[in-house]
C-alpha positions as CSV (number, residue, x, y, z in Angstrom):
1,X,0.1,0.0,0.1
2,X,1.1,3.4,-1.1
3,X,1.7,5.7,1.4
4,X,-1.5,8.4,-0.6
5,X,-3.4,5.3,0.4
6,X,-2.1,5.2,4.4
7,X,-2.8,8.9,4.5
8,X,-6.3,8.7,3.1
9,X,-7.2,6.0,5.5
10,X,-5.7,8.3,8.5
11,X,-7.6,11.1,7.3
12,X,-10.8,9.2,7.8
13,X,-9.0,7.4,11.0
14,X,-8.7,11.0,12.7
15,X,-12.9,12.2,11.1
16,X,-14.5,9.5,13.2
17,X,-12.2,10.5,16.1
18,X,-12.9,14.0,16.3
19,X,-16.6,12.5,16.1
20,X,-16.4,10.3,18.9
21,X,-15.2,13.2,20.8
22,X,-17.7,15.8,19.1
23,X,-20.7,13.0,20.5
24,X,-19.1,12.4,23.9
25,X,-19.1,16.3,25.3
26,X,-22.3,17.1,23.4
27,X,-24.1,14.0,25.1
28,X,-22.4,15.1,28.7
29,X,-24.0,18.6,27.4
30,X,-27.5,17.5,26.7
31,X,-27.5,15.0,30.2
32,X,-26.1,18.3,32.0
33,X,-28.9,20.4,30.5
34,X,-31.5,18.4,29.9
35,X,-31.9,19.5,26.1
36,X,-29.3,18.8,22.9
37,X,-31.3,22.0,21.4
38,X,-28.0,24.0,22.4
39,X,-25.4,21.5,20.3
40,X,-27.7,22.3,17.4
41,X,-27.0,25.8,17.8
42,X,-23.4,25.3,18.3
43,X,-23.4,23.4,14.8
44,X,-25.2,26.1,13.0
45,X,-23.0,28.8,14.3
46,X,-20.4,26.6,13.4
47,X,-21.2,26.0,10.0
48,X,-21.6,29.4,9.3
49,X,-17.8,30.1,9.5
50,X,-16.6,27.5,8.1
51,X,-18.6,28.1,5.3
52,X,-17.4,31.4,4.9
53,X,-14.0,30.9,5.7
54,X,-14.1,28.2,3.0
55,X,-15.9,30.2,0.3
56,X,-13.5,32.9,0.6
57,X,-9.9,31.0,1.4
58,X,-8.3,32.3,-1.3
59,X,-9.2,36.1,-0.6
60,X,-8.7,35.4,3.2
61,X,-5.3,33.8,2.9
62,X,-4.0,36.1,0.0
63,X,-5.1,39.7,2.3
64,X,-2.9,37.7,5.4
65,X,0.5,37.9,3.0
66,X,-0.4,41.3,1.1
67,X,0.3,39.7,-1.6
68,X,-0.4,41.6,-5.2
69,X,-1.4,39.6,-8.1
70,X,1.5,39.6,-10.7
71,X,0.6,39.6,-14.8
72,X,2.3,37.6,-17.2
73,X,4.7,40.2,-18.5
74,X,6.0,40.8,-15.3
75,X,6.7,37.1,-15.0
76,X,6.6,35.2,-17.9
77,X,8.3,32.5,-16.4
78,X,6.4,31.6,-13.6
79,X,3.2,31.9,-16.1
80,X,4.8,29.2,-17.9
81,X,5.6,27.0,-15.1
82,X,2.1,27.3,-13.5
83,X,0.1,26.9,-17.1
84,X,2.3,23.7,-17.9
85,X,1.7,21.7,-14.6
86,X,-2.0,23.4,-15.0
87,X,-2.1,21.7,-18.8
88,X,-0.5,18.2,-17.9
89,X,-3.5,18.3,-14.3
90,X,-6.1,19.1,-17.4
91,X,-7.0,22.0,-15.0
92,X,-7.9,25.7,-15.4
93,X,-4.7,28.2,-15.0
94,X,-4.7,29.9,-11.4
95,X,-4.5,33.4,-10.8
96,X,-0.7,34.3,-9.6
97,X,0.4,36.8,-6.3
98,X,3.2,37.6,-5.0
99,X,3.8,38.4,-1.5
100,X,6.3,41.2,-0.5
101,X,8.0,38.5,2.3
102,X,11.9,38.0,2.3
103,X,11.3,34.4,4.1
104,X,11.5,31.6,1.2
105,X,7.3,30.1,1.6
106,X,4.3,29.4,-1.0
107,X,0.8,28.6,-1.0
108,X,-2.3,27.7,-3.0
109,X,-6.3,28.1,-2.4
110,X,-9.3,28.4,-3.6
111,X,-12.5,26.5,-3.1
112,X,-11.9,24.8,-6.1
113,X,-9.6,24.5,-9.5
114,X,-11.8,27.2,-11.1
115,X,-11.4,29.6,-8.2
116,X,-7.9,28.9,-7.5
117,X,-4.8,31.1,-6.7
118,X,-1.2,30.4,-6.3
119,X,1.1,33.0,-4.0
120,X,5.1,33.2,-4.2
121,X,7.0,35.1,-1.5
122,X,9.9,37.5,-3.0
123,X,12.3,35.4,-0.7
124,X,11.1,31.7,-3.0
125,X,11.6,33.3,-5.7
126,X,15.6,34.2,-4.9
127,X,16.5,31.3,-3.3
128,X,15.0,28.3,-5.8
129,X,16.2,27.5,-8.8
130,X,13.3,27.2,-11.7
131,X,13.4,23.2,-11.2
132,X,13.3,23.5,-7.2
133,X,10.8,26.2,-7.7
134,X,8.4,24.2,-10.2
135,X,8.3,21.3,-7.7
136,X,6.8,23.7,-5.3
137,X,3.9,24.3,-7.7
138,X,3.6,21.4,-8.6
139,X,3.2,20.6,-5.0
140,X,0.9,23.8,-4.5
141,X,-1.2,23.2,-7.2
142,X,-2.0,19.6,-5.5
143,X,-3.4,20.8,-2.6
144,X,-6.1,22.6,-4.7
145,X,-7.1,19.6,-6.9
146,X,-6.7,17.4,-3.6
147,X,-9.3,19.7,-2.3
148,X,-7.7,19.9,0.8
149,X,-9.1,23.8,1.6
150,X,-12.4,21.4,2.2
151,X,-10.7,18.7,3.9
152,X,-9.5,21.5,6.0
153,X,-12.2,23.8,6.8
154,X,-13.8,20.8,7.8
155,X,-11.7,19.9,10.7
156,X,-11.6,23.1,11.7
157,X,-15.3,23.2,12.0
158,X,-15.4,19.7,13.5
159,X,-12.3,21.2,16.7
160,X,-14.6,24.9,16.4
161,X,-17.7,22.7,18.0
162,X,-15.7,20.4,20.2
163,X,-14.4,23.4,21.9
164,X,-17.5,25.5,22.1
165,X,-19.6,22.8,23.5
166,X,-17.0,22.1,25.8
167,X,-16.5,25.5,27.5
168,X,-20.6,25.4,27.5
169,X,-20.0,22.2,29.2
170,X,-17.9,24.4,32.2
171,X,-21.0,26.7,32.8
172,X,-24.2,24.9,32.0
173,X,-23.2,21.3,32.6
174,X,-23.0,21.9,36.7
175,X,-27.0,21.5,36.6
176,X,-26.6,17.8,36.7
177,X,-26.8,17.3,40.7
178,X,-25.0,13.5,39.9
179,X,-22.4,15.2,37.4
180,X,-18.7,15.1,39.0
181,X,-17.5,18.8,38.6
182,X,-14.2,17.5,38.2
183,X,-15.0,15.3,35.4
184,X,-16.8,18.3,33.6
185,X,-13.3,20.3,33.6
186,X,-11.2,17.8,32.5
187,X,-13.5,16.6,29.5
188,X,-13.9,20.8,29.6
189,X,-9.9,21.1,29.1
190,X,-8.4,18.1,27.5
191,X,-11.6,17.6,24.1
192,X,-10.9,21.2,22.8
193,X,-6.7,20.0,23.3
194,X,-7.3,16.8,22.2
195,X,-9.6,18.1,18.7
196,X,-6.8,20.4,17.7
197,X,-3.6,18.0,17.9
198,X,-6.3,16.0,15.6
199,X,-7.6,19.0,13.5
200,X,-3.5,19.5,12.9
201,X,-2.3,15.5,12.1
202,X,-5.0,16.1,9.7
203,X,-2.8,18.9,8.0
204,X,0.2,16.8,8.2
205,X,-1.8,13.9,6.3
206,X,-2.9,16.4,3.2
207,X,0.7,17.5,3.5
208,X,2.3,14.5,2.4
209,X,-0.3,13.6,-0.2
210,X,0.2,16.7,-1.7
211,X,3.9,16.2,-1.9
212,X,3.9,12.9,-3.5
213,X,0.7,14.3,-6.0
214,X,2.9,16.8,-6.5
215,X,5.9,14.9,-7.4
216,X,4.1,12.3,-9.5
217,X,2.1,15.8,-11.7
218,X,5.7,17.0,-12.4
219,X,8.3,13.8,-12.1
220,X,10.8,15.6,-10.2
221,X,10.3,14.2,-6.7
222,X,14.2,15.3,-6.3
223,X,13.4,18.3,-7.2
224,X,10.7,18.8,-4.2
225,X,13.0,17.3,-1.8
226,X,15.6,19.8,-2.6
227,X,13.6,23.0,-2.6
228,X,12.3,21.7,0.7
229,X,15.3,21.5,1.9
230,X,16.2,25.3,1.4
231,X,13.0,26.4,2.5
232,X,13.3,24.4,6.0
233,X,16.8,26.5,6.3
234,X,15.4,29.4,4.9
235,X,11.8,30.2,7.0
236,X,14.4,29.2,10.3
237,X,16.6,32.0,9.4
238,X,13.6,34.4,8.6
239,X,10.0,33.1,10.8
240,X,7.3,34.8,10.4
241,X,5.9,36.6,13.6
242,X,2.8,35.4,14.0
243,X,-0.4,36.9,13.6
244,X,-4.0,36.0,14.0
245,X,-4.8,36.7,9.9
246,X,-1.4,34.1,9.1
247,X,-2.1,31.7,11.9
248,X,-5.3,31.3,10.1
249,X,-4.0,30.7,6.8
250,X,-0.3,29.5,7.8
251,X,-1.4,25.6,7.2
252,X,-2.0,26.5,3.7
253,X,1.9,26.7,2.8
254,X,4.8,24.8,1.9
255,X,6.7,25.1,5.1
256,X,5.6,26.4,8.5
257,X,6.6,30.2,8.2
258,X,6.9,30.6,12.3
259,X,9.3,29.3,14.9
260,X,9.2,25.9,15.3
261,X,11.1,24.2,18.2
262,X,9.9,22.4,21.8
263,X,6.5,22.2,22.4
264,X,5.3,24.3,19.1
265,X,6.7,21.3,17.4
266,X,3.8,19.2,18.5
267,X,1.5,21.9,17.5
268,X,2.7,22.3,14.0
269,X,0.6,22.1,11.1
270,X,3.5,20.7,9.3
271,X,5.4,17.5,9.3
272,X,9.1,16.6,10.2
273,X,11.1,18.0,6.8
274,X,13.6,15.3,6.8
275,X,10.3,12.7,7.1
276,X,9.2,14.8,3.8
277,X,12.3,14.9,2.2
278,X,12.8,10.7,2.9
279,X,9.2,10.1,1.4
280,X,9.9,11.7,-1.7
281,X,13.8,10.1,-2.1
282,X,11.8,6.7,-1.4
283,X,9.4,7.6,-4.2
284,X,13.1,8.5,-6.7
285,X,14.5,4.7,-5.8
286,X,17.2,6.4,-3.3
């Protein structure tokens, strides 16, 4: 079985665990309040915010990176790369943006291939060779083709809903006289942490798939492996400062844009670079 099949199964299992956590916390709220109507209210709010984020994912990500659209006259080589990959994948040509940051990074977003946007930073253009940049673009386009924006939106909705219901449990779950207050508090604290960790794990599995599928699209897994080595060093040397806007879109980027060390690694949206590189090298027969 290929890594891709393992990743698809892992994503499904992680969603199943999230669903079990939601049902368990929801059952506690229902027993404590005597009504399940609150859960449906939270679900509707979560559905609305998720739909808004999913539908406007391209605009939100581009705004967060202060990116500007680039014309074909300005960057004919970039357009040629993206057009060749989109044509190979039999997909529409996405919009292309450049973000004015020295950190080497890139992302692609959009609710579907017809509404896709690809963004590269000024830093990544400076440090990567054309072959390496082509590998990065293949990876990013596969995020859109694999509908990873939808997957991440649903995962975020689950995590947000579990957190909201768990917080509600603290304030109103105590109405059940038979309820153990310590158990309620533990559930309210641990459930959101578990949901967040599962959400991050789902994001990491989608990165592995985009690596593999992007390498298949370009036919050059070693180019992407070489690019990831440079990006690992480049992002570590010039980490971005976390803001709410950037944190909301950081999972879309090919490399973690923030400084990751110690406990932060556990809460990273990206798998370790050395593991990603090793997988790509195995694809190339190394």
